[in-house]
N, C-alpha and C positions, 0 to 999 in steps of 0.2 A: 599492605596496610598503609594508609596515608598519615603522615605526621607533619606538623608545622615546625619549621626550623628557621631561626634567624639567619639571614643571608651571610653575616660574618662567620657563622658556625658551619657553613657548608664545607664539604671536603670532596676531593676527587674520588670518583667511584659512586657517589650518590646519584640516584635517579630523580631528577626534579620534575615537578608538574607545575608549569607556569600558567599565569592567567592567559586566557585566549585573547587574540587581537594583536594586530601588527604593531600597535603603538604602546602596548603594555610593557614590552621588553625588547632588547636588541637582537633577538635570535629568530631565525626562520622557522624553527620548530618549537612547539610549546612543551613537549616532553622529551627529555634526553638524559643520557648519563654524562655527568660532568667529567671531562677528561683533562682539564688543566686549571691551574689557579687563575689564569687569565680570564676564563669564563666566569669564575666566582667574582673577580673584580668588576667585570662588566655588569653582573647582576646587582652588585652593591652600588655601582655608579648610576644604574638606571633608576634608583630611588626605591626599589623594592626592599622593605624592611624584613620581610619574611616570605618564605615560599613553602609549598608542600613537597615532600619527598615520598616516593613509594619504596618502603623498606623491603618489599618482596622482589623488586627489580634491581635494587642497588644497595650499597652499603649503608649501615646505620650505626656508626661507631665513632663517637666524638674523640676517642683516644688515639685515633690513627695518627701516625707521624706525618704531619702536613704543615709546612711552614706558613701556609696562608698566603693571601694575595699581596701582603706587604713584605714578603721575604726578600732576602738579598738577591740581587740579580734580576728582579722583576722588571717588566717593561716600564718604561717611562723615566728611568733614572738618567741623570745628566751624563751625556757622553761627549760633551764639548763640541757640539755641532758647529759646523761652519755654514754660515748663512750665505745665500746667493746675493752677490753684489750687483744689483741692477738699479739704476736711477728710478726713484719712485714717481709714478704718475697716477696709477690707480691705487688709492689707499684702501685697506680692508673694509672700512665702513662705507665705501662708495662702490665696492666691487659688484654687489648684487643690486640691480634696479629695485627701487622701492615697490614697484608694481608687482614684482615676482612674489614676495612674501605676502603682500596684500591679497593677491589672487589665491594663493595656496590656502590661506586662512579664512577665505570668504565662503561659508557654506551655502550662500544663496546664489552664487554666480553660476550661470548655465555652463554645463560641461564643455560645449563648443567654444564659448568665449574664454573660459578658464584655460583650456588647452592652448589657445592662441597666445594668450598673455604669458603663460608659463614657458611655452616653447621659445617665443621671441626673447623673453627676458633671460632664459637660460643661454641662448646664443650670445647675448650681450655679456653675461657673466663669464662664459668661456673665452670670448674674444678678449675681454679685459685681463683675464688670468693669463692667457697665453702671451699677451703683450707685456705683462709685468708679472712673471712667475716667481715673485719673491716669497720667502718662507711665510710671512704674515698673510699674504694673499692666498697661498695654498691652504693654510689653516682655515681661513674664512670661507673659502670656496667649499671645503668639506662640510662645514656647518650648514651651508645653504643646500648643498646637494642632499644632505640628510632629509631635509624637508621635502625636496622634490621626490626622493625615493618613497617617502611615506605617502605622498599624494598618489603616485603610480600604483602603489600596493593597495591603498584604501578606497580609491575612487575609480572603479572599473570603467565607467563611462568616459570619464576624463582621460584615462589612460588610453582607451580606444581612439579617442579623438586625437591624442598626441601621436599615436601610431600612424594615423592617416596623414599627419602633417610631415612626417619624417621622410618624405620622398622628393623634396625639392631643394636639395642642398648643393653647395659648390665649394665651401671653404673647410679648412681643417677643423676650426672650432665648431662648425655645424656637424661635422662628422663625429666629433666627441660627444655632442648632445644626442645625436641619433643612436650611436652605439650604446650610450648610457641608458637611454629609455628602453631600447629593445632588449638589452642584456638584463635589466631589472625584471622586465616582464618574463623573460625566459627563466630567470632564477626562481620566480614565484612558482613556476611549474615543476621545479626540481627541489622543492623545499626539503623533501626527505633526504636527498643526497647532500644537502648543504646544511644539515642540522646544527653543525658546530660553528657555523660561520656567522659573523655579524652582518646583517643585511645592509646596514648603513655604510660599513667599510667596503662591502662588495660594491655598493653603488658608487662610492668615491673612486674605487679602482676602475670601474667601468667608464666613468666620466673622464678620468684622468689618464686613461690607458696610453694615449699618444702624447702626453705632456713633453716627453723627451724630444719630439720633433722640432720644438722651438730652438734646439741647439744644433739642428741639421740645416745646411744650406738650402734655402727654398728653391734654388735653381735645380738642385738634385731632386727634391720632392716633386716638382712640377715638370720635370724634363720629359719632352716628347721622345718616344723611342726607347731603345734598350739602354739600360744603365751599364757603365763600364764596371769591371770588377772592383775598382777603387771606390766608385760611387756606391755600389751595392754594399761594400764594407761599411761605408758611412751610414747608410740607411739602417743596417743591422745593429748599429750602436744605440738607436733611439730607445729601446726598452731599458737598457742599462742606464742611459742618461736620465730617463724618467725616474727610475728608482733612486738614483743619486739625488735628484732634485727634491723628491718627496722625503727622503731621508734627511736632507739638510734642513727641511722644514720641521723635522721632528714628528712627522705624520706617517711614517712607513709602518703599516701593520702587516701581518701575514697575508691578509686578504688582498691588500693593495699590491704587495710584492708579487704574489702569484699572478694576478691579472696583468700587471704591467710587463712582467718578464715573460709570460707564457702566451700572450694573445697572438703571437706569430708562430707558435710551435704547431706542428702537425703530427698526427698519429703515426704516419709512416716515416717520421724522422727527417722530413724534407724542410722543416721550418727553421726558425732562428730565434734567439741568438745561441741557444745551447743544443739545438738539434735533438730535443727530447723525443721519446717515442711512447706510444700507447699509455700505459698506466703511470708513466712518469709525469704526465700532464694532468693537473688537477681539474676538477669539474669547473670551477670559475674560469680557468684558462680556456677550456673547451667552449664555454658559453660565449666569452668575449671574442674568441677566434671566429666563430660562426657569425656573430653579429657584425664584426669588423669587415669580413669579406662581403657579406650581403650588402652592407651600406656602401662599400667601395664600388660594388657593381651597379648599384642603383643611383649613384650620384654622378652629376656632370663634373668632369675633371678636365684639366688642360689638355690631357692626352687621350681622352676617350669620351664617347657619348654614353649617357646613362641607359641602363637596361630597365625594362618594366619588371615588376615583381615576379611575374610568371617566367620571363626570360632569365632573370637572375637565379631563381630557384632551379630552373631546368639546367642552367649552366653548372651550378654547384653540384647537382646530382650526377650529371653526365661527365663533366670535365674534371671535377675535383673529388671524385669518389675515392674513399680511403684516406682522405685528408682530415676529416672531422669525425667527432663522436656521433655515431648514427642516431642515438636517441635525441641529441640536441638538435641536429638538423631536422629530424622529423617533427620536433616541437616547433621549430621555426616555420615549417610548412603549415602546421596546424594553426599557428597564430595568424597567418595571412590567408587562411582558407576563407572563401566567401561566406558571409554571415546570412 
């Protein structure tokens, strides 16, 4: 039986039935059991004054002992964060090109034109952020990425045009945009497995997955030939460095942490930085790992020529078997299948 409940009165264990549509709420799935107070806070913050709950699928007891979203120790309390000390060049209000938000919000712009503007503007956004990764800029970038994520999810034709563009890149910030776009599209296909995640935070994690590379010597990142053990050790630090930077900005959520820390982990335990195996790697980490490797293979870099889509998928299937979650790789193949 469905009953209407005020969002502040929600409790863990209740089964909520949310309004349909990607822009109505910050969750990938419309119906699910509430498993944490953090989810209740997200519903309140999204502006929903009340929601429906299914009393046959979840709890319906307002006397349950639950401290609520404002309880002690909740996310968001002041932890005395240390901000990144970098001379300011790109201020938050100038980080995103004006054309980016204009294009996103223009319902009359043709998909091909919109995709071109959004892609090029996203590259500029990431270039400026990686040049000046201060706390304030990370916060602003996440706000803008939220709108890019909504565009990818809500305008399929524009998303398809964006996907066609993401094969002509050479720089790290372009790689971040490519992986962000592709990972969001993959996530949409796995909505059931990501029911408890915030799609906007996933998007932020995907776009910011390589943020820590700005603290790694570019000579190491672009080196031709095999890396020395010491150089490899430095490369393997970038996930942790990225997490530290987002933490210092006060923006590290569970979704961002998972993606930034796990996008180089592999099912067989051969990845880094924690050498996780199988089920220890969460689905967002699997998704970003597949998108990250695919884009690396199809991008022109200082030490390699780019592969075609077919060559990259063939390489991943034949040479990297057992490294990725099978279902995610199969979805990657489906996305790039001829239409």
